[in-house]
C-alpha positions, 0 to 999 in steps of 0.5 A: 625584104623583097622576094628573091626572084633569081636564086642562082644570082641572089637577085630580088624583085626590088632590084629588078623593078628598080632596074626596069624603071631606071633604065627603061628595060623592056626585055628579059635580055636587058634585065639579065644584062642589068641585074644578072637575074636569069643568067644562071639556070634560067628557071626565073625567066618566066618570073622576070617576064611577069615583072616586065609585064607588070611594070610596062 
């Protein structure tokens, strides 16, 4: 099981990485629109930024 990145929306790392790769996402806002990660309290936004940096 993949690490949960967004606890508010229950989105894991695998879901975020898959969305980034399949949709060529480059911004936190695009990831939020595609996965809902980071749209609750926002505390995982730095983690989403890290994943974007790793995948780019």
